[in-house]
C-alpha positions in Angstrom: 0.0 0.0 0.0 1.5 3.4 -1.0 2.3 6.0 1.8 -0.8 8.2 2.3 -1.0 11.7 3.7 -2.4 12.2 7.2 -5.7 13.6 5.7 -6.1 10.6 3.4 -5.4 8.1 6.2 -8.2 9.9 8.3 -10.5 9.6 5.3 -9.7 5.8 4.9 -10.4 5.3 8.7 -13.8 7.1 8.3 -14.8 4.9 5.4 -13.8 1.8 7.3 -15.8 3.0 10.3 -18.8 3.5 8.3 -18.9 -0.3 7.4 -18.6 -1.1 11.1 -21.3 1.3 11.9 -23.9 -0.4 9.6 -22.9 -3.9 10.8 -23.0 -2.8 14.6 -26.2 -0.7 14.1 -27.9 -3.8 12.7 -27.6 -5.8 15.9 -28.4 -3.1 18.3 -31.3 -1.8 16.3 -32.7 -5.4 16.0 -32.5 -6.0 19.6 -35.0 -3.3 20.3 -37.2 -4.4 17.7 -37.6 -7.9 18.8 -40.9 -7.7 20.7 -42.6 -5.9 17.7 -41.2 -8.6 15.3 -42.2 -11.3 17.6 -45.9 -10.1 17.5 -45.9 -9.5 13.7 -44.2 -12.8 12.7 -45.6 -14.9 15.7 -42.0 -15.9 16.8 -41.0 -17.8 19.8 -38.1 -17.1 22.0 -35.9 -19.5 19.9 -37.2 -17.7 16.8 -36.1 -14.4 18.1 -32.6 -16.0 19.0 -32.4 -17.2 15.3 -32.9 -13.7 13.9 -29.8 -12.7 15.7 -27.8 -15.8 15.6 -28.4 -16.8 11.9 -26.6 -13.5 11.2 -23.7 -13.9 13.7 -23.2 -17.5 12.9 -22.7 -17.1 9.2 -20.6 -13.9 9.9 -18.3 -15.9 12.3 -18.1 -18.9 9.9 -16.9 -16.7 6.9 -14.8 -14.0 8.5 -11.5 -15.9 8.3 -12.3 -16.8 4.7 -13.0 -13.2 3.9 -9.7 -12.0 5.6 -7.6 -14.5 3.7 -9.5 -13.9 0.5 -9.0 -10.1 0.8 -5.2 -10.6 1.4 -5.1 -12.7 -1.8 -7.6 -10.9 -4.2 -7.2 -7.3 -2.9 -8.7 -5.6 0.1 -10.5 -2.9 -1.6 -12.2 -5.3 -4.1 -13.5 -7.7 -1.4 -14.5 -4.8 0.8 -16.7 -3.3 -2.1 -18.3 -6.7 -2.8 -19.2 -6.9 0.9 -20.8 -3.5 0.9 -22.9 -4.5 -2.2 -24.1 -7.8 -0.5 -24.8 -6.4 2.8 -26.8 -3.5 1.4 -28.8 -5.9 -0.8 -29.4 -8.3 2.2 -30.6 -5.4 4.3 -33.2 -4.4 1.7 -34.3 -8.1 1.4 -34.7 -8.3 5.1 -37.2 -5.2 5.1 -39.3 -7.2 2.6 -39.3 -10.6 4.4 -42.9 -12.0 4.4 -42.2 -14.6 7.4 -39.8 -15.4 10.0 -38.2 -18.2 7.8 -37.5 -15.6 5.1 -36.1 -13.1 7.5 -33.7 -15.5 8.9 -32.6 -16.5 5.3 -32.1 -12.8 4.3 -30.2 -12.2 7.5 -27.8 -14.9 6.3 -27.4 -12.9 3.1 -26.6 -9.8 5.1 -24.1 -11.9 7.1 -22.2 -13.0 3.8 -21.8 -9.3 3.0 -20.9 -8.4 6.6 -18.1 -11.1 6.7 -16.3 -9.1 4.0 -16.5 -5.8 5.9 -15.1 -5.7 9.5 -12.0 -8.0 9.1 -11.1 -6.5 5.8 -11.6 -2.9 7.0 -9.4 -3.7 10.0 -6.8 -5.1 7.8 -7.0 -1.9 5.6 -6.6 0.2 8.9 -3.6 -2.1 10.0 -1.8 -1.4 6.7 -2.6 2.3 6.6 -1.6 3.2 10.1 1.8 1.4 10.6 3.1 3.4 13.5 2.1 1.5 16.6 0.8 4.5 18.7 -1.1 5.9 15.8 -2.5 2.5 15.0 -3.7 2.1 18.6 -5.5 5.5 18.4 -7.0 4.6 15.1 -8.3 1.3 16.7 -9.7 3.3 19.5 -11.8 5.3 17.1 -12.9 2.1 15.6 -14.0 0.8 19.0 -15.8 4.2 19.6 -17.9 3.5 16.6 -19.3 0.4 18.3 -20.2 2.7 21.2 -21.8 5.1 18.8 -23.9 2.3 17.2 -24.9 1.2 20.8 -25.9 4.7 21.5 -27.8 5.5 18.4 -29.1 1.9 17.6 -31.6 1.6 20.4 -32.9 5.1 20.1 -33.0 5.1 16.3 -34.6 1.6 16.3 -37.1 2.7 18.8 -38.1 5.7 16.8 -38.4 3.6 13.6 -40.5 0.9 15.2 -42.9 3.3 16.6 -43.1 5.6 13.5 -43.3 2.7 11.0 -42.5 -0.9 12.1 -39.7 -3.3 12.6 -39.0 -3.4 8.8 -37.9 0.1 8.8 -34.7 -0.6 10.9 -33.2 -2.4 7.9 -33.7 0.7 5.7 -31.0 2.7 7.4 -28.3 0.3 6.2 -29.1 1.1 2.5 -28.0 4.8 2.1 -25.1 4.4 4.4 -23.9 1.3 2.6 -24.2 3.1 -0.8 -22.3 6.1 0.4 -19.6 3.9 1.8 -19.4 2.1 -1.5 -18.9 5.3 -3.4 -16.3 6.6 -1.1 -14.4 3.4 -1.1 -14.2 3.3 -4.9 -12.8 6.8 -4.9 -10.5 7.1 -1.9 -9.3 3.6 -0.5 -6.2 2.5 -2.2 -5.5 -1.1 -3.5 -3.7 -3.5 -1.3 -3.1 -7.1 -0.9 -0.6 -9.5 0.8 2.7 -10.1 -1.0 2.4 -13.8 -0.3 -1.4 -14.6 0.0 -2.7 -17.7 1.6 -4.3 -20.5 -0.4 -8.0 -21.4 0.0 -8.8 -24.0 2.7 -12.2 -25.5 1.8 -12.0 -28.4 4.2 -11.3 -26.1 7.2 -14.1 -23.8 6.1 -16.6 -26.6 6.2 -15.4 -27.8 9.7 -15.7 -24.3 11.0 -19.3 -24.1 9.7 -20.1 -27.4 11.1 -18.7 -26.7 14.5 -20.5 -23.3 15.0 -23.7 -24.3 13.5 -24.2 -27.8 15.5 -23.0 -26.0 18.7 -25.4 -23.1 18.5 -28.3 -25.2 17.2 -27.9 -27.5 20.2 -27.9 -24.6 22.7 -30.9 -22.8 21.2 -33.1 -25.8 20.6 -32.2 -27.8 23.7 -34.9 -26.2 25.9 -37.7 -27.3 23.6 -36.3 -30.6 22.3 -34.7 -31.7 25.6 -31.0 -31.9 26.4 -31.0 -35.5 26.2 -32.9 -35.9 23.0 -31.2 -37.8 20.0 -31.1 -34.4 17.9 -29.4 -32.4 20.5 -27.0 -35.2 21.5 -26.1 -35.7 17.7 -25.5 -31.9 17.3 -23.2 -31.9 20.4 -21.3 -34.9 19.1 -20.9 -33.3 15.6 -19.7 -30.1 17.3 -17.0 -32.2 19.3 -16.0 -34.2 16.3 -15.7 -31.1 14.1 -13.5 -29.3 16.7 -11.2 -32.3 16.8 -11.1 -32.6 13.1 -10.5 -28.9 12.6 -7.5 -28.9 15.0 -6.1 -32.1 13.6 -6.4 -31.0 9.9 -5.3 -27.4 10.4 -2.1 -28.4 12.2 -1.0 -30.5 9.0 -1.6 -27.6 6.5 1.1 -25.4 5.3 -1.5 -22.4 4.9 -4.3 -23.3 7.1 -7.5 -21.3 7.4 -6.9 -20.9 11.1 -3.3 -20.2 11.7 -2.7 -22.2 15.0 0.7 -20.7 15.4 -1.0 -17.4 16.4 -2.1 -19.0 19.5 1.3 -19.6 20.7 1.2 -16.0 21.5 -0.3 -15.7 25.0 -1.6 -12.2 24.4 -3.3 -13.3 21.2 -4.8 -16.5 22.8 -5.9 -14.2 25.7 -7.5 -11.7 23.3 -9.6 -14.5 21.7 -11.0 -15.8 25.0 -11.6 -12.2 26.1 -13.5 -11.4 22.9 -15.6 -14.4 23.2 -16.4 -13.7 26.9 -17.0 -9.9 26.4 -19.3 -10.3 23.4 -21.2 -13.2 25.0 -21.8 -10.9 27.9 -23.0 -8.1 25.5 -25.2 -10.4 23.5 -26.8 -11.7 26.7 -27.1 -8.3 28.2 -29.0 -6.8 25.3 -31.1 -9.8 24.8 -32.3 -10.1 28.4 -32.7 -6.3 28.9 -34.8 -5.8 25.7 -37.3 -8.4 26.9 -37.3 -7.2 30.5 -37.8 -3.5 29.6 -40.5 -4.1 27.1 -42.3 -7.3 28.3 -42.0 -6.7 32.1 -41.9 -3.0 32.6 -44.1 -2.4 29.5 -42.0 0.2 27.9 -42.3 1.1 24.2 -39.4 0.4 21.9 -38.4 4.0 22.0 -38.4 4.3 25.8 -36.6 0.9 26.1 -33.8 2.3 23.9 -33.6 5.5 26.0 -33.3 3.5 29.2 -30.2 1.7 27.8 -28.7 4.9 26.6 -26.5 5.3 29.8 -24.8 2.0 28.8 -24.4 3.0 25.2 -23.0 6.5 26.1 -20.4 5.0 28.4 -19.3 2.7 25.7 -19.1 5.6 23.3 -17.0 7.6 25.7 -14.6 5.0 27.0 -13.8 3.1 23.7 -11.7 5.9 22.3 -10.2 6.6 25.8 -9.2 3.0 25.9 -7.5 3.2 22.5 -5.3 6.1 23.8 -4.7 4.1 27.1 -3.5 1.1 25.1 -1.3 3.2 22.9 0.3 4.9 25.9 0.4 2.1 28.6 -0.3 -1.1 27.0 -3.5 -3.3 27.2 -3.3 -4.5 30.8 -5.0 -1.6 32.6 -7.8 -1.4 30.2 -8.5 -5.0 30.4 -8.5 -5.1 34.2 -10.8 -2.1 34.4 -13.1 -3.7 31.7 -13.3 -6.9 33.6 -14.1 -5.2 36.9 -16.8 -3.0 35.5 -18.6 -5.9 33.9 -18.3 -8.2 37.0 -19.7 -5.4 39.3 -22.5 -4.8 36.9 -23.4 -8.5 36.7 -23.4 -8.8 40.5 -25.8 -5.9 40.8 -28.3 -7.7 38.7 -27.6 -11.3 39.8 -27.2 -10.6 43.5 -28.9 -7.3 44.3 -31.8 -7.4 41.8 -31.1 -4.2 40.2 -34.1 -4.4 38.1 -36.1 -3.7 41.2 -34.7 -0.3 41.6 -34.4 2.2 38.7 -31.2 4.0 40.2 -29.6 0.7 40.6 -30.6 -0.4 37.2 -29.0 2.6 35.6 -25.9 2.1 37.7 -25.7 -1.5 36.4 -26.1 0.0 32.9 -23.4 2.6 33.3 -20.8 0.1 34.8 -21.4 -2.4 31.9 -21.1 0.3 29.3 -17.7 1.5 30.8 -16.5 -2.2 30.9 -17.5 -2.9 27.4 -16.1 0.3 26.1 -12.7 -0.4 27.5 -12.4 -3.9 26.3 -12.6 -3.5 22.6 -9.4 -1.7 21.8 -7.0 -4.0 23.7 -8.7 -7.1 22.0 -8.1 -5.7 18.5 -4.7 -4.1 19.2 -3.4 -7.3 20.8 -4.7 -9.4 18.0 -2.8 -7.6 15.2 0.2 -6.2 17.0 3.3 -8.2 16.4 1.9 -10.2 13.6 3.5 -9.9 10.2 1.5 -7.3 8.3 1.1 -9.8 5.4 -1.3 -11.8 7.6 -3.0 -8.9 9.0 -6.3 -9.9 7.3 -6.1 -13.3 8.9 -5.2 -12.1 12.3 -8.0 -9.4 12.3 -10.5 -11.9 11.2 -9.6 -14.3 14.1 -10.3 -11.5 16.5 -13.6 -10.5 14.6 -14.7 -14.2 14.6 -14.1 -14.4 18.3 -16.5 -11.4 18.8 -19.3 -13.0 16.6 -18.8 -16.4 18.2 -19.0 -14.7 21.5 -22.2 -12.9 20.6 -23.8 -16.0 19.1 -23.1 -18.0 22.2 -24.3 -15.3 24.5 -27.7 -15.0 22.9 -28.0 -18.8 22.6 -27.0 -19.5 26.2 -28.9 -16.6 27.8 -32.0 -17.5 25.6 -31.8 -21.1 26.6 -31.6 -20.2 30.3 -34.6 -17.9 30.0 -36.6 -20.6 28.1 -35.6 -23.3 30.6 -36.7 -21.0 33.5 -40.0 -20.4 32.0 -39.6 -16.6 31.7 -43.0 -14.9 31.3 -44.1 -11.3 30.9 -44.5 -10.8 34.6 -42.0 -9.3 37.0 -41.7 -12.3 39.4 -41.5 -15.0 36.7 -39.0 -13.0 34.6 -36.9 -12.0 37.5 -36.4 -15.5 38.8 -35.7 -17.0 35.3 -33.2 -14.3 34.6 -31.2 -14.8 37.8 -29.1 -17.6 36.4 -28.7 -15.5 33.2 -27.0 -12.7 35.1 -24.7 -15.1 36.8 -23.6 -16.3 33.4 -22.9 -12.7 32.3 -21.1 -12.0 35.5 -18.8 -15.1 34.9 -18.1 -13.7 31.4 -16.8 -10.6 33.2 -14.7 -12.6 35.6 -13.1 -14.4 32.5 -12.2 -10.9 31.1 -10.6 -9.9 34.3 -8.7 -13.0 35.0 -7.6 -13.9 31.4 -6.6 -10.2 31.0 -4.4 -10.2 34.0 -2.8 -13.4 33.0 -2.0 -12.7 29.3 -0.7 -8.9 29.6 2.4 -9.4 31.7 6.2 -9.9 30.8 5.8 -13.7 30.4 2.9 -13.1 27.9 4.8 -10.6 26.0 7.8 -12.9 25.5 5.6 -15.5 24.1 4.2 -12.9 21.7 7.7 -12.2 20.4 8.6 -15.9 20.0 5.4 -16.5 18.1 6.1 -13.5 15.8 9.7 -14.6 15.1 8.3 -18.1 14.1 5.7 -16.6 11.9 8.2 -14.3 10.2 10.5 -17.3 9.7 7.6 -19.2 8.1 6.9 -16.3 5.8 10.4 -16.0 4.7 11.4 -19.6 4.5 8.2 -21.8 4.7 7.4 -24.6 7.2 11.1 -25.6 7.5 12.0 -22.2 8.7 9.2 -22.1 11.0 10.2 -25.5 12.5 13.7 -24.3 12.9 12.6 -21.1 14.7 10.5 -23.3 17.0 13.5 -25.5 17.9 15.6 -22.4 18.6 12.9 -21.1 20.9 12.6 -24.3 22.6 16.4 -24.4 23.1 16.3 -20.9 24.7 13.6 -22.1 27.2 15.7 -25.0 28.4 
């Protein structure tokens, strides 16, 4: 990629952030519209889960493929195709005649979305090469997530009340078209000098793993945990995982570069991303149902209630980017985990929903925690990795986020369904208590894993992993093996 002026780099960052905005808005807007959608399409709890998870599952399954394809065919080209498919999918979602069609069109959206975020992050990584500047750019990127969380519930509530739930998909169309025009005009061409080859077997195994696992969790409350269908899906998930690890270890250019995970910070960032976004997915799902079904709020008022959480995310995400650039990821991760844990405990242990001031306190703390966690995840995932593999590394981080959100919605929805949650304060409060403990546990994982993988030992593993990856890029598998032997010799 040619060296760009500061103004051009800022413009490229803005264009990439537009793609993140429409993808993130899509989820936050849809959450507020779930009760209206349920009434119109006669959806069950599992049906509402599928409107979210059909999107996040396809997205998670294809992100790594999109990242490596962009490195091979050109990042701008793949990014443009993604914008076209996502915009078309949004238009189709607004026309869906039934729940089944909506789920299908959400999958079309996800195919386009898979080509946006990891590719945009790869473009940012290759545009902002200076570490401190890159950390700040990633902080802005994280701030867009906060902006979507702040605007999504309010915009979604306004559209649902003024028109209906279909209108929430309309907003993606003009933004997508504008981003497409600006991309064609201002984003430069770039691709990896030594792109990775396709891995269709690994791709199929990833789809089988994520699909069977999520299906088992969502459908288990209705079918029964011990039913042949659920047991079969669980067995398929285990076999797919084992097959994926065994197959990818033998490939020269795997879909999932397992050598990335020799870096403790990278592995930690993956676990933290899954945990944090599982907490977010569950948090939004349970609160949307509580505010509208139990408190009887309109979609707009429910969105306004969650505004303190979104505002904190908007404020603290760019601050976290600057903090990571100045002091590294450790402090951001510890504060993020603490905020999410305290928020979860307020709901799980102190019944925050019974008191409006306590409810808002929980929202504020969760927003602070989630706002702080995004920048260190992304920065750790791409820092220290060879720039030629930026698309794949960014895609692993993005995949972890989507997997986490899928699992969060699946698990929390299953917990609510198993507890017999109903639109009454007492029934819902009791059914949601275990759900809040699950969300608290996710916060604990962020705190502990963040502390473990951000110290001196962890940084040394990252340096060793980077040397091995660079050796593999220069000299192939033999060089990587030699680098691994040298590292082993130093340890002993």
